[in-house]
C-alpha positions as semicolon CSV with decimal commas, in nm:
position;residue;x (nm);y (nm);z (nm)
1;M;-1,949;0,428;-5,355
2;T;-2,179;0,471;-5,045
3;S;-2,181;0,273;-4,735
4;S;-2,484;0,053;-4,675
5;S;-2,599;0,281;-4,370
6;Q;-2,604;0,566;-4,618
7;Q;-2,817;0,376;-4,862
8;E;-3,084;0,284;-4,610
9;A;-3,118;0,640;-4,502
10;P;-3,436;0,818;-4,618
11;T;-3,390;1,072;-4,890
12;G;-3,329;1,420;-4,749
13;T;-3,195;1,295;-4,422
14;S;-2,832;1,229;-4,290
15;T;-2,734;0,924;-4,071
16;P;-2,653;1,031;-3,722
17;T;-2,306;0,972;-3,614
18;A;-2,139;0,975;-3,276
19;A;-1,973;1,319;-3,347
20;S;-2,309;1,472;-3,461
21;A;-2,480;1,316;-3,136
22;I;-2,215;1,476;-2,905
23;E;-2,266;1,807;-3,100
24;F;-2,631;1,786;-3,065
25;L;-2,613;1,714;-2,676
26;K;-2,362;1,999;-2,637
27;A;-2,617;2,239;-2,808
28;E;-2,895;2,109;-2,600
29;A;-2,687;2,145;-2,274
30;G;-2,592;2,506;-2,349
31;P;-2,254;2,659;-2,266
32;V;-2,079;2,511;-1,964
33;E;-1,922;2,753;-1,732
34;P;-1,595;2,620;-1,572
35;L;-1,619;2,560;-1,197
36;T;-1,378;2,765;-0,957
37;A;-1,149;2,615;-0,708
38;E;-1,394;2,693;-0,433
39;Q;-1,672;2,528;-0,641
40;L;-1,490;2,215;-0,705
41;A;-1,388;2,191;-0,325
42;A;-1,749;2,227;-0,227
43;E;-1,853;1,979;-0,483
44;W;-1,591;1,716;-0,369
45;D;-1,687;1,781;-0,001
46;E;-2,051;1,697;-0,071
47;E;-1,961;1,365;-0,254
48;R;-1,704;1,237;0,025
49;P;-1,813;1,010;0,301
50;P;-1,885;1,161;0,648
51;H;-1,588;1,258;0,861
52;A;-1,491;1,024;1,144
53;G;-1,465;1,282;1,420
54;P;-1,220;1,338;1,705
55;L;-1,314;1,014;1,907
56;A;-1,242;0,797;1,599
57;N;-0,907;0,971;1,527
58;V;-0,809;0,903;1,891
59;A;-0,915;0,541;1,881
60;A;-0,735;0,491;1,547
61;G;-0,426;0,640;1,690
62;V;-0,449;0,428;2,009
63;A;-0,505;0,113;1,807
64;T;-0,195;0,175;1,579
65;A;0,025;0,279;1,856
66;S;-0,056;-0,048;2,025
67;L;0,019;-0,239;1,726
68;G;0,366;-0,048;1,683
69;I;0,463;-0,099;2,052
70;A;0,385;-0,467;2,018
71;G;0,574;-0,499;1,699
72;V;0,864;-0,340;1,858
73;A;0,867;-0,595;2,142
74;L;0,821;-0,876;1,914
75;S;1,107;-0,752;1,674
76;V;1,354;-0,730;1,971
77;S;1,257;-1,077;2,084
78;M;1,358;-1,205;1,725
79;G;1,701;-1,036;1,743
80;I;1,784;-0,711;1,572
81;G;2,162;-0,763;1,488
82;T;2,363;-0,469;1,346
83;P;2,322;-0,256;1,039
84;E;2,600;-0,459;0,866
85;R;2,449;-0,786;0,986
86;P;2,076;-0,731;1,028
87;E;1,892;-1,014;1,197
88;A;1,511;-1,120;1,147
89;G;1,381;-0,845;1,383
90;M;1,563;-0,546;1,217
91;W;1,307;-0,444;0,946
92;P;0,999;-0,530;1,160
93;L;1,158;-0,301;1,439
94;I;1,204;-0,010;1,198
95;I;0,859;-0,042;1,061
96;S;0,688;-0,091;1,406
97;A;0,884;0,208;1,548
98;V;0,771;0,441;1,267
99;M;0,430;0,326;1,321
100;A;0,424;0,392;1,683
101;V;0,575;0,744;1,628
102;L;0,338;0,847;1,365
103;S;0,042;0,707;1,589
104;V;0,167;0,928;1,868
105;A;0,180;1,223;1,646
106;L;-0,188;1,157;1,522
107;L;-0,280;1,145;1,888
108;L;-0,109;1,467;1,965
109;F;-0,184;1,684;1,647
110;G;-0,434;1,509;1,442
111;R;-0,723;1,454;1,699
112;K;-0,938;1,715;1,539
113;A;-0,842;1,641;1,161
114;L;-1,131;1,625;0,935
115;D;-0,952;1,414;0,679
116;A;-1,031;1,076;0,839
117;E;-1,342;0,896;0,696
118;A;-1,632;0,746;0,927
119;F;-1,663;0,364;0,939
120;S;-1,852;0,241;0,604
121;S;-1,899;-0,074;0,407
122;S;-1,562;0,015;0,229
123;S;-1,392;-0,007;0,572
124;W;-1,416;-0,373;0,553
125;Q;-1,138;-0,387;0,276
126;V;-0,899;-0,264;0,553
127;A;-1,008;-0,562;0,768
128;A;-0,950;-0,791;0,478
129;G;-0,594;-0,645;0,424
130;V;-0,497;-0,694;0,789
131;G;-0,631;-1,059;0,797
132;T;-0,458;-1,149;0,493
133;L;-0,152;-0,980;0,624
134;I;-0,190;-1,195;0,943
135;G;-0,216;-1,513;0,741
136;F;0,102;-1,398;0,538
137;V;0,300;-1,386;0,873
138;L;0,171;-1,713;0,993
139;V;0,257;-1,923;0,663
140;I;0,591;-1,735;0,585
141;G;0,792;-1,952;0,828
142;V;0,658;-2,266;0,685
143;T;0,654;-2,202;0,304
144;G;0,905;-1,935;0,262
145;F;0,825;-1,576;0,172
146;E;0,794;-1,611;-0,215
147;I;0,463;-1,789;-0,244
148;P;0,280;-1,589;0,036
149;T;0,407;-1,245;-0,107
150;L;0,303;-1,358;-0,451
151;L;-0,051;-1,437;-0,339
152;L;-0,083;-1,139;-0,097
153;T;0,021;-0,900;-0,347
154;F;-0,211;-1,049;-0,607
155;F;-0,506;-1,039;-0,361
156;W;-0,447;-0,672;-0,259
157;L;-0,406;-0,549;-0,631
158;R;-0,693;-0,763;-0,779
159;F;-0,954;-0,770;-0,496
160;L;-0,883;-0,438;-0,295
161;G;-0,720;-0,226;-0,549
162;K;-0,944;-0,335;-0,826
163;E;-0,672;-0,368;-1,085
164;T;-0,709;-0,599;-1,381
165;W;-0,617;-0,960;-1,378
166;R;-0,336;-0,904;-1,609
167;M;-0,184;-0,605;-1,412
168;S;-0,251;-0,785;-1,089
169;T;-0,042;-1,090;-1,198
170;L;0,228;-0,888;-1,353
171;L;0,300;-0,659;-1,068
172;S;0,278;-0,945;-0,829
173;V;0,564;-1,133;-1,012
174;I;0,758;-0,808;-0,997
175;V;0,708;-0,726;-0,647
176;T;0,807;-1,064;-0,541
177;G;1,112;-1,060;-0,765
178;A;1,206;-0,729;-0,616
179;F;1,168;-0,830;-0,254
180;Y;1,393;-1,130;-0,324
181;L;1,666;-0,934;-0,491
182;I;1,658;-0,674;-0,229
183;F;1,632;-0,875;0,083
184;V;1,782;-1,210;0,011
185;V;2,035;-1,127;-0,251
186;A;2,153;-0,782;-0,185
187;L;2,099;-0,755;0,189
188;S;2,116;-1,130;0,296
189;V;1,829;-1,085;0,538
190;P;1,782;-1,426;0,711
191;I;1,410;-1,455;0,605
192;P;1,265;-1,795;0,515
193;H;1,286;-1,830;0,140
194;L;1,258;-2,114;-0,097
195;F;1,553;-2,046;-0,334
């Protein structure tokens, strides 16, 4: 018994398949030489965006250091508490201090680093991330942290990370639940929450 496609093929010819098409293309392209590590590095370097340069590195370090120092000051004003009984400013203080220290390290040792990329259209994703994070901070005291965390995580995954709708929804729920279990249930951090 033969398939309909084989029945329609002219006598003396075979029906092309995906496998035979791939074999034909391979034969036409000829043998492919594997690239060395140096060739791969050169190829990646050609495809990457232009480097930001020392001035941009310094500007980035100053900006993040300023944010870190401002975060430390605001965290202290919120109250730090003790490791046994942390208050609202404890975790923001830790994060802000780490940010400030890393920013100073960037200013001291990373000014001439070539890893940073120049500002491009994709850099607006960073601005979108910062803007939504500011919105998160503004509404968390009114609505509790659960809904803003769910929406923020979903936005970052779906629209900034380009994850699928299903993966973004699933991970948003998991992250929000994990934050609730860690900060509210396990650590009893006094953050605004609904439940």
